[in-house]
Structure formats: C-alpha cells, structure tokens
C-alpha positions, 0 to 999 in steps of 0.5 A: 143173733138177734139184734136188738134196737131202738131209741135212746132210754126205750129200755133195750138193757132192761128188757135184754137183763130181765128176759136173761134172767128169767131164760137162765132161771130154767122157768120156760117150761112154766112162763106164768106171771108169777114165775117172772114176778121172782125176779122183783128188783129191776137190773141197774142199767147204764146207757149203752155207749156200743153194744152189749152183747147176752147169750141166751138159752132158748130151749135145752141146745139152743144157744141165742146171742142177743146184740144190743146196741146203743139208741145213740148209735144209730149210724152204725146199726146198718153194720150189723144187719146182715149177722142178725137173723131177726130184730128186736125193735124197742120203743117207749110207749110212756113216751108219745114223742119217740113212738113216733121218731121211733118209727122212722128210725124203724123204717130206715132198719126195714128199708134195708135191703140186709134186713129184708125178709127177716122178723121183727118183733116190735116191744112196746116197753114202759106200760105201767108209765100212766102217761103211756100211750093204749096200744091202737093210739101206739099203732097209730102214732107209729104208723105199725100198720102201714108199715107192716103193709109195705114191708118184706119183714113180718112184723110181731107186736108186744107190748110189756113192762119190765117192771111188772114183767107182763108179756115176757113169756110172748116174748120167749114164744117169739123167740123160741118160734122164730127160726132165727 
C-alpha cells in the first residue's frame, strides 16, 4: 500500500483519480503528454473525510493500493504508517503558506519510526496556477533540501498539474521502480 498524504485542498483525491484513470487506460507503454490529455476534464471531488482506497494496475500483474487519508485527519495519519510501503506527499504549489506548513507535516511523517527507510515522493501540485512558486522557492519554503539531508527516507520530488496532466509519467515511473 502506498499512503497518499498532504494538507487539505492540495489535490490528493484529484491526483489519485487522474492517475487511476490513466493507469486503467492501458497506455503505460506510451506515456506521452498526448496520452495524458485524453482525460480532458478533471474528476469531481469532495474533501476526504477518513480514507479513500484506490487499487491500480502497475504493469501486467502488479496491483497497487493507494490509500488517501484526508488532510483533516492528520492526527490519525500515523496509524497507517506501519502498513505503508511508500508515501506520496502532496503539496499545493500555488499556496506559499501551505508549502511552509506542509513541510512541518512532512517532517512529522518522516520522523516516525514506522516510516524509516520507506520511499517518499513529494508532489508539488497545481503548477498550472499563476500564483505558483518555482521549484527553488518551493524547496526553500518547505526546507526540502534540509529535510532530505537529515532523513532516513529516499525522497523524490515531482512538480505536476492535475489539470494539465504534466509529469504524471514521472509519478508512474516512481510507482513502477520503487520496491513498494
């Protein structure tokens, strides 16, 4: 199981739904941006209260469970860490306040003994919004370089936009290549 975490409103549900739609389309061999644009409209979502579980196919025989835990459920996130084989942590790139606050949440996740040594993908989402920060600003605001240096986890970073569906192939590669 991959645990999908992040603050409220960062786009966890949308990312999981778009990713699931793309993976179920059986177009993994050709993961160009044109394939991703096949999904024109974003799926509708409501704030997640509790958890949402989505099972996706990664390759021919690999089923992967994505468990999204709502941003308002931060106090219970830790109860899912032990069963997770990896983490996707999503941050809204268009909200500089959230970037800073999310880094505190991310640090708490990484500090747990139950997350030690497990791979983490930090996804800066909503890069299509004009108020978004550039990657250097996001890393600075989140102190991501410092967090990575002092972490037992291997941390990967992707910038994406669920609306534009850019860099989804990088997320899929991360899911495929990590031994989750």
